[in-house]
VEXDREN-2710 file (C-alpha; in Angstrom, 1 decimal):
% VEXDREN-2710
k/r/px/py/pz
1/MET/145.2/-163.7/32.8
2/ARG/146.4/-162.3/29.4
3/LYS/145.2/-158.9/28.3
4/THR/144.0/-158.3/24.8
5/ALA/144.9/-155.4/22.5
6/ALA/142.7/-154.5/19.5
7/ILE/144.6/-153.2/16.5
8/ILE/142.5/-151.3/14.0
9/GLY/144.6/-150.9/10.9
10/GLY/147.4/-153.4/10.4
11/GLY/149.9/-151.5/8.1
12/VAL/153.4/-150.6/9.0
13/ILE/152.5/-148.7/12.2
14/GLY/149.5/-150.9/13.2
15/GLY/151.6/-154.0/12.5
16/GLY/154.4/-152.7/14.7
17/TRP/151.9/-152.1/17.5
18/ALA/150.6/-155.7/17.1
19/ALA/154.1/-157.0/17.3
20/ARG/155.0/-154.9/20.4
21/PHE/151.9/-156.2/22.2
22/LEU/152.2/-159.8/21.1
23/LEU/155.9/-160.2/22.0
24/ASN/155.1/-158.7/25.4
25/GLY/152.6/-161.4/26.1
26/TRP/149.3/-159.8/25.1
27/ASN/146.7/-161.4/22.9
28/VAL/146.0/-159.3/19.8
29/THR/143.1/-159.0/17.5
30/VAL/143.7/-157.2/14.2
31/PHE/141.1/-155.6/11.8
32/ASP/142.4/-154.4/8.5
33/PRO/140.2/-154.8/5.4
34/ALA/143.1/-154.8/2.9
35/PRO/143.2/-158.2/1.1
36/ASP/146.9/-158.6/1.8
37/ALA/146.8/-157.4/5.4
38/ASP/147.7/-160.7/6.9
39/LYS/150.7/-161.1/4.6
40/LYS/152.0/-157.6/5.5
41/LEU/151.6/-158.2/9.2
42/ALA/153.4/-161.5/8.9
43/ALA/156.4/-159.7/7.5
44/VAL/156.4/-157.1/10.3
45/LEU/156.1/-159.9/12.9
46/ASP/159.0/-161.8/11.3
47/ASN/161.2/-158.7/11.8
48/ALA/160.0/-158.1/15.3
49/ARG/160.5/-161.7/16.4
50/HIS/164.1/-161.5/15.1
51/ALA/165.0/-158.2/16.7
52/LEU/163.0/-157.4/19.9
53/PRO/164.1/-160.4/22.0
54/MET/167.8/-159.6/21.3
55/LEU/167.5/-156.4/23.3
56/TYR/167.0/-158.2/26.5
57/ASP/169.2/-160.4/28.8
58/THR/166.2/-162.5/29.7
59/VAL/163.4/-164.0/27.7
60/LEU/160.2/-162.1/26.9
61/PRO/156.9/-163.4/28.1
62/PRO/155.3/-166.3/26.1
63/GLU/153.9/-164.7/22.9
64/GLY/150.2/-164.0/22.9
65/LYS/147.7/-165.3/20.4
66/LEU/147.0/-163.3/17.2
67/ARG/143.6/-163.2/15.5
68/HIS/142.6/-161.6/12.2
69/VAL/139.0/-160.5/12.4
70/ASN/136.5/-159.2/9.8
71/SER/135.1/-156.2/11.6
72/VAL/135.9/-153.5/14.1
73/ALA/133.2/-155.0/16.4
74/ASP/135.0/-158.4/16.5
75/ALA/138.3/-156.7/17.1
76/VAL/137.3/-154.5/20.1
77/ARG/134.8/-156.7/21.8
78/GLY/136.4/-157.6/25.2
79/ALA/139.7/-155.7/24.4
80/ASP/141.6/-154.1/27.3
81/TRP/143.2/-151.6/24.9
82/VAL/142.3/-150.3/21.5
83/GLN/145.0/-148.8/19.2
84/GLU/143.8/-147.1/16.0
85/SER/146.2/-146.8/13.1
86/VAL/144.1/-146.1/10.1
87/PRO/145.0/-143.5/7.4
88/GLU/145.2/-139.9/8.3
89/ARG/141.7/-138.9/7.2
90/LEU/139.7/-137.3/10.0
91/GLU/136.3/-138.4/8.7
92/LEU/137.6/-142.0/8.4
93/LYS/138.8/-141.9/12.0
94/HIS/135.5/-140.5/13.2
95/ARG/133.6/-143.4/11.6
96/ILE/136.0/-145.9/13.1
97/TYR/135.6/-144.4/16.6
98/ALA/131.8/-144.6/16.4
99/GLN/132.1/-148.3/15.7
100/ILE/134.7/-148.8/18.5
101/GLU/132.5/-147.0/21.0
102/THR/129.5/-149.1/20.0
103/HIS/131.2/-152.4/20.7
104/ALA/134.1/-151.8/23.2
105/ALA/133.7/-151.9/26.9
106/ALA/132.8/-148.5/28.4
107/ASP/136.1/-148.2/30.2
108/THR/138.4/-149.3/27.4
109/VAL/141.0/-146.6/26.5
110/ILE/141.4/-145.8/22.8
111/GLY/144.8/-144.7/21.6
112/SER/145.3/-143.1/18.1
113/SER/148.6/-143.4/16.2
114/THR/147.9/-140.1/14.4
115/SER/151.0/-138.1/13.7
116/GLY/149.2/-134.8/13.0
117/PHE/145.7/-134.5/14.5
118/LYS/145.1/-133.1/17.9
119/PRO/143.0/-135.1/20.4
120/THR/140.2/-132.5/20.4
121/GLN/139.9/-133.0/16.6
122/LEU/139.7/-136.8/17.1
123/GLN/137.2/-136.5/19.9
124/GLN/134.6/-134.5/17.9
125/GLY/131.3/-136.4/18.0
126/ALA/132.6/-139.1/20.4
127/ALA/130.2/-140.4/22.9
128/HIS/132.9/-140.8/25.5
129/PRO/135.7/-138.4/24.4
130/GLU/137.4/-138.7/27.8
131/ARG/138.8/-142.1/26.9
132/LEU/140.2/-141.2/23.5
133/LEU/143.7/-139.8/23.3
134/VAL/146.8/-139.7/21.0
135/THR/149.5/-142.4/21.4
136/HIS/151.8/-141.6/18.6
137/PRO/154.7/-144.1/18.1
138/PHE/157.8/-144.2/15.8
139/ASN/158.7/-146.8/13.2
140/PRO/159.6/-149.5/13.9
141/VAL/157.2/-149.5/16.8
142/TYR/158.4/-152.9/18.1
143/LEU/161.9/-151.5/18.7
144/LEU/161.7/-147.7/19.2
145/PRO/160.3/-147.0/22.6
146/LEU/159.1/-143.4/22.3
147/VAL/155.3/-142.8/22.3
148/GLU/153.9/-139.3/22.4
149/LEU/150.9/-139.4/24.8
150/VAL/148.7/-136.4/24.0
151/PRO/145.4/-135.9/26.0
152/SER/143.0/-133.0/25.7
153/SER/141.4/-131.1/28.5
154/VAL/138.4/-133.6/28.5
155/ASN/140.5/-136.7/29.0
156/SER/140.0/-138.3/32.4
157/SER/143.0/-138.7/34.6
158/ALA/142.2/-142.4/34.8
159/SER/142.5/-142.8/31.0
160/VAL/145.9/-140.9/31.0
161/GLU/147.2/-143.1/33.8
162/THR/146.0/-146.2/32.1
163/ALA/147.7/-145.2/28.9
164/LYS/151.0/-144.5/30.8
165/GLN/150.9/-147.8/32.6
166/THR/150.0/-149.8/29.4
167/MET/152.7/-148.2/27.4
168/ALA/155.3/-148.8/30.1
169/SER/154.2/-152.4/30.5
170/ILE/155.2/-153.2/26.9
171/GLY/158.6/-151.4/27.3
172/MET/157.7/-148.0/25.8
173/HIS/158.5/-144.5/27.1
174/PRO/155.2/-142.5/27.2
175/LEU/156.1/-138.9/26.8
176/HIS/153.2/-136.9/28.2
177/VAL/152.6/-133.9/25.9
178/ARG/150.9/-131.5/28.3
179/GLN/149.4/-129.1/25.7
180/GLU/147.9/-130.0/22.3
181/ILE/149.8/-128.8/19.3
182/ASP/149.5/-129.8/15.6
183/ALA/151.8/-132.7/14.8
184/HIS/152.7/-132.9/18.5
185/ILE/156.5/-132.4/19.2
186/ALA/158.7/-135.0/17.5
187/ASP/157.3/-134.6/14.0
188/ARG/157.6/-130.8/14.2
189/LEU/161.3/-131.3/14.8
190/LEU/161.6/-133.9/12.0
191/GLU/159.8/-131.6/9.6
192/ALA/162.3/-128.8/10.2
193/VAL/165.2/-131.1/9.2
194/TRP/163.2/-132.6/6.3
195/ARG/162.2/-129.2/5.0
196/GLU/165.8/-127.9/5.0
197/ALA/167.0/-131.2/3.4
198/LEU/164.5/-130.7/0.5
199/TRP/165.9/-127.3/-0.2
200/LEU/169.5/-128.5/-0.1
201/VAL/168.7/-131.2/-2.7
202/LYS/166.6/-128.8/-4.8
203/ASP/169.3/-126.2/-4.9
204/GLN/171.9/-128.9/-5.7
205/PHE/174.0/-128.3/-2.6
206/ALA/173.8/-131.9/-1.5
207/THR/172.4/-135.3/-2.6
208/THR/170.1/-137.6/-0.6
209/GLN/173.1/-139.8/0.3
210/GLU/175.3/-136.9/1.4
211/ILE/172.6/-135.6/3.7
212/ASP/172.0/-139.1/5.1
213/ASP/175.8/-139.4/5.6
214/ILE/175.9/-136.1/7.5
215/ILE/173.2/-137.4/9.9
216/ARG/174.5/-140.9/10.4
217/TYR/178.2/-140.1/10.7
218/GLY/177.7/-136.9/12.6
219/PHE/175.0/-135.4/14.8
220/GLY/172.7/-138.5/14.6
221/LEU/175.1/-140.5/16.7
222/ARG/175.1/-137.8/19.3
223/TRP/171.4/-137.4/19.3
224/ALA/170.9/-141.1/19.9
225/GLN/172.4/-140.8/23.3
226/MET/172.1/-137.2/24.4
227/GLY/169.4/-135.5/22.3
228/LEU/169.7/-131.9/21.2
229/PHE/170.0/-129.7/24.3
230/GLU/172.4/-131.9/26.2
231/THR/174.6/-132.1/23.1
232/TYR/174.8/-128.3/23.0
233/ARG/175.3/-128.1/26.7
234/ILE/178.6/-130.0/26.2
235/ALA/179.4/-127.8/23.2
236/GLY/179.4/-124.8/25.6
237/GLY/182.3/-126.3/27.6
238/GLU/182.5/-125.8/31.3
239/ALA/180.4/-122.7/31.1
240/GLY/177.5/-124.8/29.9
241/MET/174.4/-123.8/28.0
242/LYS/174.5/-120.1/28.7
243/HIS/177.9/-119.9/27.1
244/PHE/176.8/-121.9/24.1
245/ILE/173.8/-119.7/23.4
246/ALA/175.8/-116.5/23.9
247/GLN/178.4/-117.8/21.4
248/PHE/176.2/-119.3/18.8
249/GLY/172.8/-117.7/19.4
250/PRO/173.5/-114.7/17.1
251/ALA/174.0/-117.0/14.1
252/LEU/170.2/-117.8/14.4
253/LYS/169.5/-114.4/12.9
254/TRP/171.6/-115.1/9.9
255/PRO/169.7/-116.3/6.8
256/TRP/171.2/-119.8/6.7
257/THR/168.1/-121.9/6.6
258/LYS/164.8/-121.8/4.7
259/LEU/162.6/-123.2/7.4
260/MET/159.8/-120.7/6.9
261/ASP/159.4/-121.6/3.3
262/VAL/158.7/-124.9/1.5
263/PRO/160.2/-125.9/-1.9
264/GLU/157.5/-126.7/-4.5
265/LEU/157.5/-130.5/-5.0
266/THR/157.7/-130.2/-8.8
267/ASP/157.9/-133.3/-11.0
268/GLU/161.6/-132.4/-11.6
269/LEU/162.4/-132.2/-7.8
270/VAL/160.5/-135.4/-7.1
271/GLU/162.4/-137.2/-9.9
272/THR/165.7/-135.9/-8.6
273/ILE/165.0/-137.1/-5.1
274/ALA/163.7/-140.5/-6.2
275/SER/166.6/-141.2/-8.6
276/GLN/169.2/-140.2/-6.0
277/SER/167.5/-142.4/-3.4
278/ASP/167.4/-145.3/-5.9
279/ALA/171.1/-144.8/-6.6
280/GLN/171.8/-144.7/-2.9
281/SER/169.8/-147.7/-1.7
282/GLY/168.1/-149.3/-4.7
283/GLN/170.3/-152.4/-4.6
284/HIS/168.6/-153.5/-1.4
285/SER/165.0/-154.6/-1.0
286/ILE/162.8/-152.9/1.6
287/ARG/162.9/-156.1/3.7
288/GLU/166.7/-156.1/3.6
289/LEU/166.9/-152.5/4.6
290/GLU/164.4/-153.1/7.5
291/ARG/166.5/-156.0/8.7
292/LEU/169.7/-153.9/8.5
293/ARG/168.0/-151.1/10.3
294/ASP/166.7/-153.4/13.1
295/ASN/170.0/-155.1/13.6
296/ASN/171.8/-151.7/13.9
297/LEU/169.2/-150.4/16.3
298/VAL/169.6/-153.6/18.5
299/VAL/173.4/-153.1/18.6
300/MET/173.2/-149.4/19.4
301/MET/170.4/-149.8/22.0
302/ARG/172.3/-152.7/23.7
303/ALA/175.4/-150.4/23.9
304/LEU/173.2/-147.8/25.6
305/LYS/171.8/-150.5/27.8
306/ASP/175.3/-151.4/29.0
307/GLN/175.8/-147.8/30.0
308/ASN/172.3/-147.5/31.5
309/ALA/171.8/-144.4/29.3
310/ALA/168.9/-143.0/27.2
311/ALA/166.9/-145.8/25.6
312/GLY/169.2/-148.4/27.3
313/ALA/168.1/-147.2/30.8
314/LEU/164.5/-147.8/29.7
315/LEU/165.3/-151.3/28.5
316/ASN/167.0/-152.1/31.9
317/THR/163.9/-150.9/33.7
318/HIS/161.6/-152.9/31.5
319/GLN/163.8/-156.0/31.7
320/ALA/163.6/-155.9/35.5
321/THR/159.8/-156.5/35.2
322/LEU/160.4/-159.5/32.9
323/THR/162.9/-161.4/34.9
324/THR/161.6/-164.6/36.3
325/PRO/162.5/-165.3/39.9
326/ILE/165.2/-167.9/40.2
327/ASN/164.6/-170.8/42.6
328/ARG/167.7/-171.5/44.6
329/ASN/166.2/-174.9/45.6
330/ASP/166.2/-176.2/42.1
331/ALA/168.8/-178.8/41.2
332/PRO/170.4/-177.8/38.9
333/ILE/169.4/-174.1/39.0
334/THR/168.2/-172.4/35.9
335/THR/170.4/-169.3/36.0
336/GLN/169.5/-167.9/32.5
337/ARG/167.0/-167.9/29.8
338/ARG/167.7/-165.4/27.0
339/THR/168.0/-164.7/23.3
340/ILE/171.4/-164.4/21.6
341/PRO/171.7/-160.9/20.2
342/ILE/173.2/-160.0/16.8
343/ASP/176.2/-158.3/18.3
344/TRP/177.4/-161.6/19.9
345/THR/177.9/-163.3/16.6
346/ASP/181.0/-163.3/14.4
347/TYR/181.8/-163.4/10.6
348/ASN/180.8/-167.1/10.6
349/GLY/177.4/-166.2/11.8
350/HIS/177.6/-168.0/15.1
351/MET/178.2/-166.8/18.7
352/ASN/181.7/-165.6/19.3
353/GLU/183.8/-167.7/21.7
354/SER/184.2/-164.8/24.2
355/ARG/180.4/-164.6/24.6
356/TYR/180.2/-168.2/25.9
357/GLY/182.5/-167.0/28.7
358/GLN/180.1/-164.1/29.3
359/VAL/177.1/-166.4/29.5
360/PHE/178.8/-168.6/32.0
361/SER/180.1/-165.6/34.0
362/ASP/176.6/-164.1/34.1
363/SER/175.3/-167.5/35.4
364/ALA/178.1/-167.6/38.1
365/ASP/177.0/-164.1/39.2
366/ILE/173.5/-165.5/39.7
367/ILE/174.9/-168.3/41.9
368/MET/176.9/-165.7/43.9
369/LYS/173.8/-163.7/44.6
370/LEU/171.9/-166.8/45.7
371/VAL/174.6/-167.6/48.3
372/GLY/174.7/-164.0/49.6
373/ALA/177.7/-162.7/47.6
374/ASP/175.6/-159.9/46.2
375/ALA/176.1/-156.2/45.5
376/ALA/176.0/-155.4/49.2
377/TYR/178.5/-158.1/50.0
378/ILE/180.9/-156.8/47.4
379/ALA/180.4/-153.3/48.7
380/SER/181.5/-154.6/52.1
381/GLY/184.8/-155.6/50.6
382/ASN/184.4/-159.3/49.7
383/SER/183.8/-161.2/46.4
384/TYR/184.6/-164.2/44.4
385/PHE/187.1/-164.1/41.5
386/THR/187.2/-166.6/38.6
387/VAL/190.7/-168.2/38.5
388/ASP/190.1/-170.9/36.0
389/VAL/187.4/-171.7/33.3
390/GLN/187.1/-174.5/30.9
391/ILE/184.5/-174.3/28.1
392/ARG/183.4/-177.0/25.6
393/PHE/181.8/-175.8/22.4
394/LEU/179.5/-178.6/21.3
395/ALA/177.1/-177.0/18.7
396/GLU/176.6/-173.7/16.9
397/THR/174.7/-171.0/18.6
398/LEU/173.1/-168.4/16.3
399/ALA/171.7/-164.9/16.7
400/GLY/168.0/-165.0/17.7
401/GLN/168.4/-168.4/19.3
402/VAL/166.8/-168.9/22.8
403/ILE/169.2/-170.5/25.3
404/THR/168.8/-171.8/28.8
405/VAL/171.7/-172.2/31.3
406/LYS/171.5/-174.8/34.1
407/SER/174.1/-174.5/36.8
408/ARG/175.2/-176.6/39.7
409/VAL/177.8/-176.3/42.5
410/LEU/180.4/-179.1/42.2
411/GLU/182.5/-177.9/45.1
412/GLY/181.9/-175.4/47.9
413/ARG/184.3/-175.4/50.8
414/GLY/186.7/-172.9/52.3
415/LYS/187.8/-170.3/49.7
416/LYS/186.7/-172.5/46.7
417/LEU/183.5/-172.3/44.7
418/ARG/183.4/-174.6/41.7
419/ILE/180.4/-174.3/39.3
420/TYR/179.4/-176.3/36.3
421/HIS/177.1/-174.9/33.6
422/GLU/175.2/-176.5/30.7
423/MET/174.0/-174.2/28.0
424/LEU/170.9/-175.7/26.2
425/GLY/169.0/-174.8/23.1
426/ALA/165.2/-174.4/23.0
427/ASP/164.9/-178.1/21.9
428/GLY/167.2/-179.3/24.7
429/THR/170.3/-179.6/22.6
430/LEU/173.5/-179.3/24.6
431/LEU/175.3/-176.4/23.0
432/ALA/178.2/-175.8/25.4
433/THR/179.4/-176.5/28.9
434/GLY/181.5/-174.4/31.2
435/GLU/183.3/-175.2/34.4
436/GLN/184.5/-172.3/36.6
437/LEU/186.7/-172.3/39.7
438/LEU/186.2/-169.2/41.8
439/ILE/188.2/-168.2/44.8
440/HIS/186.9/-165.9/47.6
441/VAL/188.9/-162.6/47.8
442/ASN/189.2/-159.7/50.1
443/LEU/188.8/-156.6/47.8
444/THR/191.1/-154.5/50.0
445/THR/194.1/-156.8/50.1
446/ARG/193.2/-158.4/46.7
447/ARG/194.2/-161.7/48.3
448/ALA/192.3/-164.9/48.9
449/CYS/190.5/-165.3/52.2
450/GLU/187.6/-167.2/53.8
451/PRO/184.1/-166.0/53.1
452/THR/181.9/-164.8/55.9
453/ASP/180.1/-167.6/57.9
454/ALA/176.7/-166.9/56.3
455/VAL/178.0/-167.1/52.7
456/LEU/180.2/-170.1/53.4
457/GLN/177.2/-171.9/54.9
458/ALA/175.0/-171.1/51.9
459/VAL/177.7/-172.3/49.6
460/GLN/178.1/-175.6/51.5
461/GLU/174.3/-176.2/51.6
462/MET/174.0/-175.6/47.8
463/ALA/177.0/-177.9/47.2
464/ALA/175.4/-180.6/49.3
465/ALA/172.1/-180.3/47.6
466/HIS/173.7/-180.6/44.1
467/ALA/175.9/-183.5/45.2
468/ALA/172.9/-185.8/44.7
469/LEU/173.0/-185.0/40.9
470/ALA/174.9/-187.4/38.7
471/ARG/178.4/-185.9/38.2
472/PRO/178.8/-184.6/34.6
473/ASP/181.2/-186.7/32.5
474/ALA/183.0/-183.5/31.4
475/ALA/183.6/-182.2/34.9
476/ASN/187.2/-182.2/36.2
END
């Protein structure tokens, strides 16, 4: 049975939450009194539907149902999770919580997207403060996985555990902030960089574009994969962090930065920053910048996914919970259902030829696992190598397109395993076919050899089952 998330406040952050829940199979009810709330949410959902599925090598769950409602009561009634994302005004949040508590189930956890308030401030006057905590995300919520989970001393262990499990179930990384602190952790770090950047612009040492260039061409790339401390650990060489601190620590006493002071945001400074920002990015609409941002995030996070590092490791873990079991008794066998990612396309806008080979190779790996030639089998010194592949390109395949691959064994005897694949679009259009000849190999001698009896028997049984299918016209 589908769960339901109630989203109170459907702006940039609330809309991102709605998209994250919806695309992970939750039903979502949204309350936002703004007259254009549905239009704004539709734009966020359009971006999310384009980007999030491309992170995974399997399809996301069927999308949940979205309802716009006219009251907090209608939104939270029957909800399994409530996410509050209203403006940062404490009195407004308190009024909203009173309405939520009146109409939500007694055990429903309430998460707040607040970037600054501590949970004890939010819980003031609450009838059940033990179920209200901070779940602070980062924009775009539907792509960036971090959420700061901040409870207070009155929060029940059950509410904290429910929050952790809920966030993990939609592919997020709940960072448990163990002690309350104003602005939590991440925004305090961001504020330090932002404050110094304002001084550099005010004192005319750098423009907004130059500062952004420093981040995106320099330490921003390192931070995306290693963060701060691990980056500096490497900077210390073989001697590690202690050497780094000993070498660079004294510089912290030098008056380089102005982190303890704030530049006055005069009209002149605001105009300087705004005009430089317009010159830097004004030729693009916000929607164009969002799409560019999302495409770049997808490509970078997929690269981390290949290395099973940082946000990529989290994606791999979440993907494992989404993968549908493959039925080896199907004929043909559905070996893949996935969305084509942006980094698989070329300058013509369609999928690069090499990626068709990857799709069919991935499907062949599934067949290998089904017949017992899995990771343990390979570790024992045996495997199958592809020695010939023939691919037919029949229709364009575009980024964001959902594909299904159906595979059958055409030949399975002795050292030979011949597999035929059909790649289909969501409407059943045949996009491409691939035929692979694999030869069984001993990984020590690197020469062809017979598979083990168990694997050979499984191959023969699968080939016999698929022999009843009509032979494809394109098969050799």
